[in-house]
C-alpha positions as CSV (number, residue, x, y, z in Angstrom):
1,M,0.0,0.0,0.0
2,I,2.7,2.5,0.9
3,D,4.5,1.9,-2.4
4,D,1.3,2.3,-4.4
5,L,0.3,5.5,-2.6
6,L,3.7,7.0,-3.0
7,A,3.8,6.1,-6.7
8,A,0.2,7.5,-7.2
9,S,0.9,10.7,-5.3
10,D,4.0,11.4,-7.6
11,A,2.3,10.5,-10.8
12,K,1.4,14.1,-11.7
13,P,3.5,17.2,-11.3
14,S,0.7,19.0,-9.5
15,L,-1.3,17.3,-6.7
16,D,-4.4,19.2,-8.0
17,D,-4.2,17.1,-11.2
18,A,-3.8,13.8,-9.4
19,D,-6.0,10.9,-10.5
20,P,-8.2,9.2,-7.9
21,Y,-6.6,6.3,-6.1
22,F,-9.3,3.6,-5.7
23,L,-9.0,1.3,-2.7
24,G,-12.1,-0.8,-3.6
25,S,-15.3,-1.3,-1.8
26,I,-16.0,-1.9,1.8
27,V,-19.2,-3.5,3.2
28,L,-20.7,-2.3,6.5
29,V,-23.6,-3.2,8.7
30,K,-25.1,0.1,9.8
31,D,-28.5,1.3,11.0
32,D,-29.6,4.7,9.6
33,D,-30.0,6.2,13.1
34,D,-26.7,4.9,14.4
35,A,-23.3,6.6,13.9
36,Q,-21.4,3.4,14.4
37,A,-21.0,0.6,11.8
38,E,-19.6,-2.9,11.9
39,V,-17.1,-3.8,9.1
40,V,-17.9,-7.0,7.2
41,D,-15.3,-6.5,4.4
42,G,-12.5,-3.9,4.5
43,Q,-11.0,-4.3,8.0
44,Q,-7.4,-4.7,6.7
45,R,-7.5,-1.6,4.5
46,L,-9.1,0.5,7.2
47,T,-6.7,-0.7,9.8
48,T,-3.6,-0.2,7.6
49,L,-4.8,3.3,6.7
50,T,-5.2,4.1,10.4
51,I,-1.7,2.8,11.1
52,L,-0.4,5.0,8.2
53,L,-2.1,8.2,9.3
54,S,-1.1,7.6,13.0
55,T,2.5,7.1,12.0
56,L,2.5,10.1,9.7
57,R,1.9,12.4,12.7
58,G,5.5,12.0,13.7
59,Y,6.8,13.1,10.2
60,V,4.8,16.1,9.2
61,P,4.9,19.8,10.0
62,D,3.3,20.9,13.2
63,A,0.3,22.4,11.4
64,F,-0.6,18.9,10.1
65,I,-0.6,17.1,13.4
66,S,-3.9,18.3,14.8
67,P,-5.8,17.7,11.5
68,L,-4.3,14.2,11.3
69,H,-5.3,13.5,14.9
70,E,-8.9,14.4,14.1
71,R,-8.9,11.9,11.3
72,I,-7.9,9.2,13.8
73,F,-10.0,10.4,16.7
74,Q,-13.5,11.9,16.6
75,K,-13.4,15.0,18.6
76,G,-15.4,15.0,21.8
77,D,-18.2,17.4,22.6
78,P,-18.2,18.9,26.1
79,I,-21.8,20.0,25.8
80,K,-22.9,16.5,25.0
81,G,-20.4,15.1,27.6
82,T,-18.6,13.0,25.0
83,L,-14.8,12.4,24.9
84,D,-12.5,12.0,21.9
85,Q,-13.0,8.5,20.6
86,P,-11.2,6.5,17.9
87,R,-12.8,6.5,14.5
88,L,-11.8,2.9,14.1
89,T,-11.9,0.2,16.8
90,V,-10.5,-3.3,16.2
91,R,-11.7,-6.4,17.9
92,D,-12.0,-6.1,21.7
93,R,-9.0,-8.2,22.7
94,D,-6.7,-6.0,20.5
95,Q,-8.3,-2.6,20.9
96,E,-6.4,-1.5,24.0
97,F,-3.1,-2.4,22.4
98,F,-4.0,-0.8,19.1
99,H,-5.1,2.4,21.0
100,K,-2.0,2.6,23.1
101,H,0.7,1.8,20.5
102,I,-0.8,3.1,17.3
103,Q,-3.7,5.6,17.7
104,K,-1.9,7.4,20.4
105,L,1.3,8.9,19.1
106,S,4.1,6.4,19.5
107,T,7.6,6.6,18.0
108,A,9.7,4.0,16.2
109,Q,11.7,3.6,19.4
110,D,8.5,2.8,21.3
111,L,7.7,0.0,18.9
112,K,11.2,-1.4,18.9
113,A,11.0,-1.7,22.7
114,L,8.1,-4.1,22.4
115,A,8.9,-7.8,22.6
116,T,7.2,-8.8,19.4
117,D,8.1,-12.5,19.8
118,S,5.7,-12.8,22.7
119,L,2.8,-11.0,21.0
120,P,-0.1,-12.7,19.3
121,D,0.1,-12.7,15.5
122,S,-2.5,-9.9,15.1
123,R,-0.6,-7.5,17.4
124,R,2.8,-8.5,16.0
125,N,1.6,-7.8,12.5
126,V,0.4,-4.3,13.6
127,V,3.7,-3.5,15.1
128,Q,5.6,-4.8,12.1
129,N,3.5,-2.7,9.7
130,A,3.8,0.4,11.9
131,S,7.6,-0.1,12.0
132,L,7.7,-0.4,8.3
133,F,5.9,2.9,7.9
134,H,8.3,4.5,10.3
135,E,11.2,3.2,8.3
136,R,9.8,4.3,4.9
137,L,8.6,7.7,6.1
138,S,11.9,8.5,7.8
139,S,13.7,8.1,4.4
140,L,11.4,10.6,2.6
141,S,11.8,14.3,2.3
142,E,9.4,16.5,4.3
143,S,7.7,17.6,1.0
144,A,7.1,14.0,0.0
145,R,5.5,13.3,3.4
146,T,3.3,16.3,3.1
147,R,2.3,15.4,-0.4
148,L,1.5,11.9,0.8
149,V,-0.8,13.1,3.6
150,Q,-2.6,15.4,1.2
151,F,-2.9,12.7,-1.5
152,V,-4.4,10.2,1.0
153,D,-6.9,12.7,2.3
154,R,-7.9,14.3,-1.0
155,H,-7.5,11.7,-3.7
156,T,-7.9,8.2,-2.0
157,Y,-11.3,6.7,-2.2
158,L,-13.4,3.8,-0.9
159,V,-16.8,2.9,-2.1
160,V,-19.0,2.2,1.0
161,V,-21.8,-0.3,0.7
162,A,-24.0,-0.3,3.9
163,T,-26.9,-2.6,4.9
164,Q,-28.8,-3.1,8.1
165,D,-28.1,-6.7,8.9
166,F,-25.3,-9.3,8.6
167,E,-27.2,-11.6,6.3
168,S,-27.7,-9.1,3.5
169,A,-24.2,-7.7,4.1
170,Y,-22.8,-11.2,3.6
171,R,-24.8,-11.6,0.4
172,I,-23.4,-8.2,-0.9
173,F,-19.9,-9.3,0.1
174,T,-20.3,-12.6,-1.9
175,V,-21.7,-10.8,-5.0
176,L,-18.9,-8.2,-4.9
177,N,-16.2,-10.9,-4.7
178,E,-17.7,-13.4,-7.3
179,R,-16.2,-13.2,-10.8
180,G,-18.8,-12.9,-13.5
181,L,-18.2,-12.7,-17.2
182,N,-17.6,-8.9,-17.1
183,L,-16.7,-6.8,-20.1
184,S,-12.9,-7.0,-20.1
185,H,-10.5,-4.3,-21.1
186,S,-9.6,-6.4,-24.1
187,D,-13.2,-6.3,-25.3
188,I,-13.2,-2.5,-25.0
189,L,-9.9,-2.2,-26.8
190,K,-11.1,-4.5,-29.6
191,S,-14.0,-2.2,-30.2
192,E,-11.8,0.8,-30.3
193,I,-9.0,-0.7,-32.4
194,I,-11.0,-2.6,-34.9
195,G,-13.5,0.2,-35.3
196,K,-10.8,2.6,-36.6
197,I,-9.5,0.1,-39.2
198,P,-10.8,0.8,-42.8
199,D,-14.0,-1.1,-43.6
200,S,-12.2,-3.1,-46.3
201,D,-9.8,-4.6,-43.8
202,Q,-12.1,-5.0,-40.7
203,N,-13.2,-8.5,-41.4
204,S,-9.6,-9.9,-41.8
205,Y,-8.3,-8.1,-38.7
206,T,-11.3,-9.1,-36.7
207,H,-10.5,-12.7,-37.6
208,K,-6.9,-12.3,-36.6
209,W,-7.9,-10.8,-33.2
210,E,-10.5,-13.5,-32.5
211,S,-8.1,-16.3,-33.5
212,E,-5.6,-15.1,-31.0
213,E,-8.3,-14.8,-28.3
214,E,-9.5,-18.3,-29.1
215,D,-6.0,-19.8,-28.9
216,L,-5.3,-18.3,-25.5
217,G,-8.7,-18.4,-23.9
218,R,-10.6,-15.4,-22.6
219,S,-8.8,-15.1,-19.3
220,D,-5.2,-15.4,-20.6
221,F,-6.1,-13.1,-23.5
222,A,-7.2,-10.4,-21.1
223,D,-4.0,-10.9,-19.1
224,L,-1.9,-10.5,-22.3
225,F,-2.9,-6.8,-22.6
226,S,-1.4,-6.1,-19.1
227,H,1.8,-7.8,-20.2
228,I,1.9,-5.9,-23.4
229,R,1.4,-2.6,-21.5
230,M,4.4,-3.6,-19.3
231,V,6.5,-4.4,-22.3
232,F,5.9,-0.8,-23.6
233,A,5.6,1.2,-20.4
234,K,8.3,-0.7,-18.4
235,T,6.8,0.6,-15.1
236,K,4.1,-0.4,-12.7
237,A,0.7,0.7,-13.7
238,R,-0.3,3.9,-12.0
239,E,-3.6,4.5,-13.9
240,S,-6.2,2.3,-15.4
241,I,-5.0,-0.4,-17.9
242,L,-7.1,1.2,-20.6
243,R,-5.7,4.6,-20.2
244,E,-2.1,3.4,-19.9
245,F,-2.5,1.0,-22.9
246,R,-3.8,3.8,-25.1
247,T,-0.9,6.2,-24.1
248,A,2.0,3.7,-23.8
249,V,1.1,1.3,-26.6
250,L,-1.5,2.5,-29.1
251,A,0.0,6.0,-29.3
252,Q,3.2,4.5,-30.8
253,M,1.2,2.6,-33.5
254,G,0.4,3.9,-37.0
255,D,-3.0,2.3,-36.8
256,G,-4.9,-0.8,-35.6
257,R,-3.5,-2.9,-38.4
258,E,0.1,-2.2,-37.3
259,F,-0.8,-3.0,-33.7
260,I,-2.4,-6.3,-34.5
261,D,0.3,-7.4,-37.0
262,S,3.5,-6.2,-35.2
263,V,2.4,-6.5,-31.5
264,L,-0.8,-8.5,-30.8
265,V,-0.1,-11.5,-33.0
266,P,3.6,-12.1,-32.2
267,M,3.2,-11.4,-28.5
268,S,0.0,-13.5,-28.2
269,D,1.9,-16.4,-29.9
270,A,4.8,-15.9,-27.5
271,F,2.5,-15.7,-24.5
272,E,0.9,-19.0,-25.6
273,V,4.3,-20.7,-25.7
274,V,5.2,-19.2,-22.3
275,K,2.0,-20.2,-20.6
276,R,1.8,-23.7,-22.2
277,A,5.6,-24.4,-22.1
278,D,5.2,-25.4,-25.7
279,Y,8.3,-24.1,-27.5
280,K,9.2,-26.1,-30.7
281,A,12.6,-26.4,-32.3
282,A,14.7,-29.1,-33.9
283,T,16.9,-29.3,-30.9
284,G,16.9,-27.9,-27.3
285,A,13.1,-27.4,-27.1
286,E,12.6,-29.6,-24.0
287,E,15.1,-27.7,-21.9
288,I,13.5,-24.4,-22.8
289,N,10.0,-25.9,-22.0
290,Q,11.3,-27.2,-18.6
291,L,12.6,-23.7,-17.8
292,L,9.2,-22.2,-18.7
293,R,7.4,-24.8,-16.5
294,W,9.6,-23.8,-13.6
295,L,8.9,-20.1,-14.2
296,N,5.2,-20.8,-14.2
297,L,5.5,-22.3,-10.7
298,L,6.5,-19.0,-9.3
299,D,4.0,-17.1,-7.1
300,N,3.9,-14.2,-9.6
301,D,3.8,-13.6,-13.3
302,D,5.9,-10.4,-13.4
303,W,8.6,-12.2,-15.3
304,I,6.3,-12.8,-18.3
305,P,6.7,-9.4,-20.1
306,P,10.5,-9.9,-20.5
307,A,9.9,-13.5,-21.6
308,I,7.4,-12.7,-24.3
309,R,9.4,-9.6,-25.4
310,Y,12.4,-11.8,-26.0
311,L,10.5,-14.7,-27.5
312,S,8.4,-12.6,-29.9
313,N,11.6,-11.3,-31.6
314,P,11.6,-13.2,-34.9
315,T,15.4,-13.3,-34.9
316,T,15.6,-15.1,-31.5
317,E,17.7,-18.2,-31.7
318,T,17.1,-21.3,-29.6
319,H,20.6,-21.2,-28.1
320,N,20.2,-17.6,-26.9
321,L,16.6,-18.1,-25.8
322,R,17.8,-21.0,-23.5
323,R,20.6,-18.7,-22.0
324,F,18.0,-15.9,-21.5
325,L,15.5,-18.2,-19.7
326,I,18.2,-19.7,-17.5
327,D,19.2,-16.2,-16.4
328,L,15.6,-15.0,-16.1
329,E,14.7,-18.0,-13.9
330,R,17.8,-17.3,-11.8
331,L,16.7,-13.7,-11.3
332,A,13.1,-14.6,-10.6
333,S,14.2,-17.2,-8.1
334,S,16.4,-14.8,-6.3
335,L,13.6,-12.2,-6.1
336,L,11.3,-14.9,-4.7
337,V,13.8,-16.1,-2.1
338,R,14.6,-12.6,-1.0
339,R,10.9,-11.8,-0.9
340,V,11.4,-8.6,-3.0
341,D,8.1,-6.7,-3.0
342,V,6.0,-6.3,-6.1
343,T,6.9,-2.6,-6.7
344,R,10.7,-3.3,-6.7
345,R,10.2,-6.5,-8.6
346,I,8.4,-4.8,-11.4
347,E,11.0,-2.0,-11.4
348,R,13.7,-4.6,-11.9
349,Y,11.8,-6.3,-14.8
350,G,11.2,-2.8,-16.3
351,R,15.0,-2.3,-16.4
352,V,15.4,-5.7,-18.1
353,L,12.9,-4.6,-20.7
354,Q,14.7,-1.3,-21.2
355,A,18.0,-3.2,-21.7
356,L,16.3,-5.5,-24.3
357,E,14.9,-2.5,-26.2
358,A,18.4,-0.8,-26.1
359,G,20.0,-3.9,-27.6
360,T,22.2,-4.5,-24.4
361,N,24.1,-7.7,-24.1
362,M,21.8,-9.4,-21.6
363,F,24.5,-11.8,-20.5
364,D,27.1,-9.2,-19.5
365,E,27.5,-9.1,-15.7
366,T,26.3,-5.4,-15.6
367,S,23.0,-6.3,-17.3
368,P,19.9,-5.9,-15.1
369,L,19.1,-9.6,-16.0
370,Q,22.1,-10.6,-13.9
371,L,22.5,-10.6,-10.1
372,D,25.1,-8.3,-8.4
373,D,27.3,-9.5,-5.6
374,T,25.0,-8.1,-2.9
375,E,22.0,-9.9,-4.3
376,V,23.9,-13.1,-4.6
377,A,25.1,-12.9,-1.0
378,D,21.5,-12.1,0.3
379,T,20.1,-15.0,-1.7
380,L,22.6,-17.4,-0.2
381,K,21.9,-16.1,3.3
382,R,18.2,-16.6,2.9
383,L,18.7,-20.2,1.5
384,E,20.9,-21.0,4.5
385,G,18.2,-19.9,7.0
386,D,14.6,-20.7,7.7
387,I,13.0,-21.8,4.5
388,Y,9.9,-23.6,5.7
389,S,8.1,-20.7,7.3
390,I,7.8,-18.8,4.0
391,T,5.1,-20.9,2.3
392,R,5.4,-19.5,-1.2
393,V,9.2,-19.9,-1.1
394,R,9.7,-23.3,0.4
395,M,7.9,-25.5,-2.2
396,Y,9.6,-23.8,-5.2
397,V,13.0,-23.9,-3.6
398,L,12.7,-27.6,-2.6
399,L,11.4,-28.7,-6.0
400,R,14.3,-26.8,-7.8
401,L,16.7,-28.3,-5.3
402,D,15.4,-31.8,-5.9
403,S,15.6,-31.3,-9.6
404,A,19.3,-30.3,-9.3
405,L,20.0,-33.4,-7.1
406,S,18.3,-35.6,-9.7
407,S,20.1,-34.0,-12.6
408,G,16.7,-32.8,-14.0
409,G,15.4,-36.3,-14.4
410,A,12.6,-36.3,-11.8
411,S,8.9,-35.7,-12.5
412,Y,6.8,-33.4,-10.5
413,D,3.3,-34.0,-11.8
414,H,2.2,-35.9,-8.7
415,P,-1.4,-35.0,-7.6
416,I,-0.1,-34.3,-4.0
417,I,3.3,-33.0,-3.0
418,T,3.9,-31.9,0.6
419,V,6.8,-30.7,2.6
420,E,7.7,-32.7,5.7
421,H,10.2,-32.2,8.6
422,V,12.5,-35.1,9.4
423,L,13.2,-33.7,12.9
424,P,9.6,-33.0,14.0
425,Q,8.4,-29.5,14.7
426,H,7.1,-30.6,18.1
427,P,8.7,-33.8,19.3
428,A,6.8,-35.4,22.2
429,D,8.2,-35.3,25.7
430,G,10.5,-38.3,26.3
431,S,10.9,-38.7,22.5
432,A,14.2,-40.2,21.3
433,W,14.7,-37.0,19.3
434,W,15.5,-35.1,22.5
435,S,18.5,-37.4,23.2
436,A,20.0,-36.2,19.9
437,F,19.0,-32.6,19.9
438,T,19.0,-29.9,22.6
439,D,16.2,-27.2,22.5
440,K,18.6,-24.8,20.9
441,Q,19.7,-27.2,18.3
442,H,16.1,-28.2,17.5
443,D,15.1,-24.6,17.0
444,F,18.1,-23.9,14.8
445,W,17.6,-26.9,12.4
446,V,13.9,-27.6,12.3
447,H,13.0,-25.3,9.4
448,R,16.2,-25.3,7.4
449,L,16.8,-27.0,4.1
450,A,18.7,-29.9,5.6
451,N,15.7,-31.0,7.7
452,L,13.0,-30.9,4.9
453,V,11.9,-33.6,2.5
454,L,9.2,-33.9,-0.1
455,L,6.4,-36.5,0.0
456,T,3.6,-37.6,-2.3
457,R,1.1,-37.9,0.5
458,R,-0.8,-35.6,2.8
459,K,0.7,-34.8,6.2
460,N,0.1,-37.0,9.1
461,S,0.6,-35.3,12.5
462,E,1.0,-38.6,14.3
463,A,3.5,-40.1,11.9
464,S,5.5,-36.9,11.8
465,N,6.5,-37.4,15.5
466,L,7.8,-41.0,15.0
467,D,11.5,-41.7,15.8
468,F,13.9,-41.5,12.9
469,E,14.1,-45.2,11.9
470,T,10.3,-45.8,12.2
471,K,9.6,-42.6,10.3
472,K,11.8,-43.7,7.4
473,E,10.2,-47.1,7.2
474,K,6.6,-46.2,7.6
475,Y,6.3,-42.6,6.5
476,F,9.0,-41.7,4.0
477,T,8.6,-44.7,1.7
478,T,6.0,-45.4,-0.9
479,R,4.3,-48.7,-1.8
480,T,7.2,-49.5,-4.0
481,G,9.6,-48.8,-1.1
482,T,11.3,-45.9,-2.9
483,S,10.7,-42.2,-3.2
484,P,10.4,-40.2,-6.4
485,F,12.3,-37.4,-4.8
486,A,16.1,-37.3,-4.5
487,L,15.8,-35.2,-1.3
488,T,13.8,-37.9,0.4
489,S,15.9,-40.8,-1.0
490,Q,19.0,-39.3,0.5
491,V,17.2,-39.5,3.9
492,L,16.2,-43.1,3.4
493,A,19.9,-43.9,2.9
494,T,21.0,-42.2,6.1
495,E,21.5,-44.1,9.3
496,E,21.2,-41.3,11.8
497,W,19.8,-37.8,12.0
498,T,22.0,-35.6,14.2
499,P,23.2,-32.0,14.3
500,A,26.6,-33.1,12.9
501,Y,24.9,-34.8,10.0
502,L,22.6,-31.8,9.4
503,W,25.6,-29.5,9.1
504,H,27.1,-31.7,6.4
505,R,23.7,-32.1,4.6
506,Q,23.0,-28.3,4.8
507,E,26.3,-27.5,3.2
508,A,25.7,-30.0,0.3
509,L,22.2,-28.8,-0.4
510,V,23.1,-25.1,-0.4
511,A,26.0,-25.9,-2.6
512,A,23.6,-27.6,-5.1
513,L,21.5,-24.5,-5.2
514,R,24.6,-22.3,-5.5
515,D,25.7,-24.2,-8.5
516,L,22.1,-24.3,-10.0
517,W,21.7,-20.5,-9.8
518,R,25.4,-19.6,-10.1
519,L,25.5,-17.9,-6.7
520,H,29.2,-17.7,-6.5
């Protein structure tokens, strides 16, 4: 949210010309004669905005502090005998904490003094978000902070939908969140673009357009236009996709025929190859398709614009495409492991697109496609630490690691793949595990690569606490007695599971990933 708000507030030279920033709809239960409302949908946005406004009080000129305070607290009325009260209250068990540490003016030092490890998740998340706001705001100039305050107050909007009972509120919430067959931006653009083509060519170009849409399917075809916008604009969208598509893409075209022939058709064909992992060539196609399959397993599709930009070039050779995808997957994996946020991720891919357009040697070490020494070191540090706790990271990293250990020969099309701990997360009192591991050693190793394996079965909480030998025999094997995963087969061949062995295994596994992604 903070990245989006800052980007939107800076989009126009004058704040008076700023476009509205839409935060979606919220659903309330509210009686007409009652000032208070209960929030059915929108709690996270309202809470995050309250944290932001509360934090901003410490970073704005004195004249802004009182008006900001009034947006956090409704001013009391001495005639009515009412006191200042917060405009937003969270659930009862968290409200006192939220009031004391957020709504009242607290500093970054106050938050650092809190022992967050002992806090419930909800309160720890509040503190972490407030701390992030403090960190980001402290790095901004005073004018940027002032502009942000004014933008949030004057140009940020929510649509409020209110009803008088929870049953109807829930129905509204369900309708708002269901996906119907709405008119997509590709439908609107089709009407605009085809409509401006001379009558004599409209039928043939309508056929080209609809053929591409049929090949991709309606959903993917709509996504394609966002990717094309990124290829041309090379920045995160700050306005509507329609407006940005018109200015960034169509304004550079002679007419609709040029757009369809030189952009839509080649990029649609490239997107189909990327999404289906269906590259065809006399040699080397399977390795390229395997790289595309890996990329499609990532938790985001921000890598797609550079991929379709490179692939849609008619002069692209299979050898260079393979090198490009190897490096693109390396970059995307590093961004995933380092949990780089979406704004910085898109900025990086924008620089890759700029380099492609400039004809830069993408394989030179200074290319934005390549990792610098700091990024390599940070990626390795993350791989050496707690991998399990980050859900979106752990499965991808473990599958890539397993593929490296099996020299790419393993198959990962099993209906169920789960991640299991060898050393259990919570060994029972008196368990044999405690004779091999101290509390400190357990906490150190339990979520690291060395202690994780892949299984083709659902988790079994009872089996997960078995001793090592029984667990290998009854839980880590399949009906055939073997495992399809190299990671798990290594464990089956191991006689003991000790801290000393885990040091050795951790070094070997991290080394395999270091070689796979060239993290040297």
